[in-house]
C-alpha positions as CSV (number, residue, x, y, z in Angstrom):
1,M,86.8,-42.8,-47.6
2,T,83.2,-44.1,-47.0
3,A,80.7,-43.3,-49.7
4,G,77.5,-41.5,-48.7
5,P,74.0,-43.0,-49.0
6,T,72.7,-43.3,-52.5
7,R,69.5,-41.6,-53.6
8,K,67.7,-44.9,-53.6
9,Q,68.8,-45.5,-50.0
10,K,67.5,-42.1,-48.9
11,Q,64.1,-42.7,-50.5
12,K,63.9,-46.1,-48.7
13,R,64.7,-44.4,-45.4
14,R,62.1,-41.7,-46.0
15,R,59.4,-44.3,-46.8
16,R,60.3,-46.3,-43.7
17,A,60.0,-43.2,-41.5
18,V,56.7,-42.3,-43.1
19,F,55.5,-45.9,-42.5
20,L,56.5,-45.8,-38.9
21,L,54.8,-42.5,-38.3
22,L,51.6,-43.8,-39.9
23,L,51.8,-46.9,-37.9
24,A,52.3,-44.9,-34.7
25,A,49.3,-42.7,-35.6
26,V,47.2,-45.8,-36.3
27,L,48.2,-47.4,-33.0
28,C,47.4,-44.2,-31.1
29,G,44.0,-44.0,-32.8
30,V,43.3,-47.6,-32.0
31,G,44.4,-47.0,-28.4
32,F,42.2,-43.9,-28.1
33,Y,39.2,-45.7,-29.6
34,C,39.6,-48.6,-27.2
35,A,40.0,-46.2,-24.3
36,C,36.8,-44.4,-25.3
37,V,34.8,-47.5,-26.0
38,F,36.0,-49.8,-23.2
39,C,37.3,-47.6,-20.4
40,R,33.9,-46.6,-18.9
41,A,33.4,-45.7,-15.3
42,S,31.3,-48.8,-14.5
43,H,32.6,-49.1,-11.0
44,I,33.2,-46.2,-8.5
45,E,34.8,-46.9,-5.2
46,V,34.9,-44.4,-2.3
47,T,37.5,-44.5,0.5
48,G,38.4,-42.2,3.5
49,S,35.0,-40.9,4.6
50,T,33.6,-41.3,8.1
51,R,30.8,-38.8,7.7
52,Y,29.3,-39.5,4.3
53,T,28.1,-42.7,2.7
54,A,29.6,-43.8,-0.6
55,E,26.2,-43.2,-2.3
56,D,26.3,-39.6,-1.0
57,I,29.7,-39.0,-2.5
58,I,29.0,-40.7,-5.8
59,E,25.8,-38.5,-6.2
60,A,27.8,-35.4,-5.4
61,A,30.5,-36.3,-7.9
62,G,27.9,-36.6,-10.7
63,I,29.9,-39.1,-12.7
64,G,27.8,-40.9,-15.3
65,E,27.8,-44.6,-15.6
66,E,29.0,-44.5,-19.2
67,Q,31.5,-41.7,-18.7
68,N,35.0,-42.4,-19.9
69,L,37.6,-42.8,-17.1
70,F,39.9,-40.3,-18.8
71,T,37.4,-37.5,-19.2
72,V,36.7,-37.3,-15.4
73,S,38.4,-34.1,-14.2
74,Q,40.2,-34.2,-10.8
75,K,39.7,-30.4,-10.4
76,A,36.0,-30.4,-11.2
77,L,35.4,-33.5,-9.1
78,N,37.1,-31.9,-6.1
79,Q,35.0,-28.7,-6.5
80,K,31.7,-30.6,-6.8
81,I,32.3,-32.9,-3.8
82,T,33.7,-30.3,-1.4
83,A,30.9,-27.9,-2.2
84,L,28.1,-30.4,-1.5
85,C,30.0,-32.2,1.3
86,P,31.6,-29.5,3.5
87,Y,33.4,-31.9,5.8
88,I,35.5,-33.1,2.9
89,E,38.7,-31.0,2.5
90,S,39.9,-32.6,-0.8
91,V,39.5,-35.5,-3.1
92,T,42.2,-37.6,-4.9
93,L,41.1,-39.4,-8.0
94,H,42.6,-42.8,-8.9
95,R,41.9,-44.6,-12.3
96,R,42.2,-48.3,-12.5
97,L,41.8,-49.9,-15.9
98,P,39.6,-51.0,-17.4
99,D,36.5,-49.6,-15.6
100,T,37.1,-48.5,-12.0
101,L,37.4,-45.0,-10.4
102,T,38.5,-44.7,-6.8
103,L,37.7,-41.4,-5.0
104,E,40.0,-41.0,-2.0
105,L,38.5,-38.5,0.4
106,H,40.4,-36.4,2.8
107,E,38.3,-34.9,5.7
108,F,39.2,-31.9,7.8
109,G,41.3,-33.2,10.8
110,T,40.4,-30.4,13.2
111,V,36.8,-29.5,13.7
112,Y,35.6,-26.8,16.1
113,A,32.1,-26.4,17.5
114,C,31.2,-22.8,18.2
115,I,28.1,-22.0,20.3
116,G,26.4,-18.8,19.4
117,S,23.3,-17.0,20.5
118,M,20.3,-19.1,21.5
119,G,22.5,-22.1,21.8
120,R,22.9,-22.5,18.1
121,V,26.0,-24.5,17.1
122,T,28.3,-24.0,14.1
123,A,30.9,-26.6,13.2
124,L,34.1,-25.0,11.7
125,S,37.3,-26.3,10.3
126,A,40.6,-24.9,11.6
127,E,40.9,-22.9,8.3
128,G,37.6,-21.1,8.9
129,K,35.2,-23.1,6.7
130,V,31.7,-23.5,8.0
131,L,31.0,-27.2,7.9
132,E,27.6,-27.5,9.4
133,Q,24.9,-25.7,11.3
134,C,23.6,-27.9,14.1
135,A,20.9,-28.0,16.7
136,A,23.1,-29.9,19.1
137,L,26.8,-30.4,19.6
138,P,28.3,-32.6,16.9
139,E,31.5,-34.6,17.3
140,Y,34.3,-32.1,17.6
141,T,37.9,-31.7,18.8
142,C,37.5,-28.4,20.5
143,L,34.6,-26.2,21.7
144,L,34.7,-22.5,21.2
145,L,32.8,-19.7,22.9
146,G,32.6,-16.0,22.5
147,A,31.5,-15.7,18.8
148,D,28.3,-16.3,16.8
149,F,28.6,-17.8,13.3
150,S,25.1,-19.3,13.2
151,D,24.1,-17.0,10.2
152,C,26.9,-18.4,8.0
153,P,25.7,-21.1,5.6
154,A,27.6,-24.5,5.4
155,G,30.4,-24.5,2.9
156,E,31.2,-20.7,3.3
157,M,34.5,-19.4,4.5
158,L,34.5,-17.0,7.5
159,P,35.7,-13.4,6.9
160,E,39.4,-13.1,6.8
161,S,39.6,-11.4,10.3
162,W,38.0,-14.5,11.8
163,Q,40.2,-16.8,9.9
164,K,43.2,-15.1,11.5
165,T,41.6,-15.5,14.9
166,L,41.0,-19.2,14.3
167,S,44.7,-19.5,13.2
168,G,45.7,-18.2,16.6
169,I,43.2,-20.5,18.4
170,D,44.6,-23.5,16.4
171,K,48.1,-22.7,17.8
172,V,46.6,-22.7,21.3
173,R,44.9,-26.0,20.6
174,A,48.1,-27.5,19.3
175,A,50.1,-26.3,22.3
176,L,47.5,-27.7,24.7
177,E,47.7,-31.0,22.8
178,Q,51.5,-31.1,23.0
179,A,51.3,-30.4,26.8
180,G,48.9,-33.3,27.2
181,M,46.1,-31.0,28.5
182,L,43.7,-30.8,25.5
183,S,41.5,-33.7,26.6
184,E,40.7,-31.9,29.8
185,V,39.9,-28.5,28.2
186,G,36.2,-27.8,28.1
187,Y,36.4,-24.8,25.8
188,L,38.5,-22.0,24.4
189,D,37.3,-18.4,24.7
190,L,37.3,-16.2,21.5
191,S,35.9,-13.1,23.1
192,E,39.3,-11.3,23.5
193,E,41.7,-11.1,20.6
194,Q,45.3,-12.1,21.4
195,S,44.3,-12.8,25.0
196,Y,43.6,-16.5,25.0
197,R,41.7,-18.3,27.7
198,A,40.8,-21.9,28.2
199,V,38.7,-23.7,30.8
200,Y,40.6,-26.7,32.2
201,L,39.0,-29.5,34.3
202,D,35.7,-27.6,34.2
203,R,36.8,-25.4,37.1
204,I,40.1,-23.7,36.3
205,Q,40.5,-20.8,33.8
206,L,43.9,-20.8,32.1
207,R,44.8,-17.2,31.2
208,L,47.5,-17.6,28.5
209,G,47.8,-14.1,27.1
210,S,49.3,-13.9,23.6
211,E,50.6,-16.7,21.3
212,Y,54.2,-16.0,22.6
213,D,55.9,-18.9,24.3
214,L,52.7,-21.0,24.8
215,S,54.6,-24.2,25.4
216,A,56.5,-22.7,28.4
217,K,53.4,-21.1,29.7
218,L,51.4,-24.3,29.7
219,L,54.3,-26.2,31.3
220,T,54.2,-23.6,34.1
221,A,50.4,-23.9,34.4
222,R,50.5,-27.6,34.6
223,K,53.2,-27.7,37.3
224,V,51.3,-25.1,39.4
225,I,48.0,-27.1,39.1
226,E,49.5,-30.4,39.9
227,D,52.0,-29.4,42.6
228,E,50.7,-26.3,44.3
229,L,46.9,-26.1,44.1
230,P,44.5,-28.2,46.2
231,A,42.4,-30.8,44.3
232,D,39.2,-28.8,44.7
233,F,40.7,-25.4,43.5
234,T,38.3,-23.3,41.5
235,G,39.5,-20.1,40.0
236,Y,42.1,-18.9,37.5
237,V,45.8,-19.6,36.8
238,D,47.3,-16.6,35.0
239,V,50.5,-17.5,33.0
240,S,50.2,-14.7,30.5
241,V,53.7,-13.5,31.5
242,S,56.1,-16.3,30.5
243,G,57.8,-17.9,33.5
244,R,55.3,-16.5,36.1
245,A,52.0,-17.8,37.5
246,Y,49.3,-16.0,39.4
247,T,46.4,-17.8,40.9
248,R,43.1,-16.7,42.6
249,R,40.1,-18.5,43.9
250,L,36.8,-17.6,42.3
251,A,33.2,-18.9,42.3
252,L,32.6,-21.3,39.5
253,T,30.2,-18.9,37.8
254,E,33.0,-16.4,37.6
255,V,35.3,-18.9,36.0
256,V,33.1,-20.9,33.6
257,D,30.7,-19.4,31.0
258,A,27.0,-19.8,31.7
259,Q,26.4,-21.5,28.4
260,Y,29.0,-24.1,29.2
261,L,27.5,-24.7,32.6
262,A,24.1,-25.2,31.0
263,I,25.7,-27.8,28.7
264,L,27.1,-29.6,31.7
265,G,23.7,-29.5,33.4
266,G,24.9,-26.9,35.9
267,K,27.4,-27.2,38.7
268,E,27.3,-25.7,42.2
């Protein structure tokens, strides 16, 4: 039978445990002190931005030169930068000891340009955030007509009803891209809810109807345009009923919005 530890052994173990705890506390304190004293944000790097300079982002971030790396909040940083730089969707913060912060920026991938009254242009994200109010068309992936957002300030979200509309438009844009037709689309029409229209090749109006079966509708439209219509056809191709296509010749002014014709310089 093995004898239990003596009282003296127990006291020795307790003293050892207390010593280790004190040592750990001292080491933590020293580590914290060193981090506070030496881990200052002396260098700030910015990656991922094509629209803003590094100086713009650093100024928006508001990080002091002597601020400690570990007191910089990811959430606060994200809120500051996205509020002052609307084209930035989110920011990821990376800390690199001893003194470097890297701000990795993520910009909105899909940007719409919407022309309102008096030719005023609003840049929008696919999620419905107003990115910019412009005097002329900015770089964009898709032009929208049929709504006026020129009174909305940059950084603001559109009303929920319009966000739902843009969600539908984004599905149309994605389907056009998948069909290999997006690059030839002049604009998408917002004027009729759940009755999507797109101007293709600047002379053909694609009437797509609802979001239902868009891929099949566009496949039908492309086949009709490429195989059945003359090269100079101007009018509409109605594929709003999946599996069917109706075409009709029209004057260009009946097919294409006057604002868009003005952008193109006018066509006869």
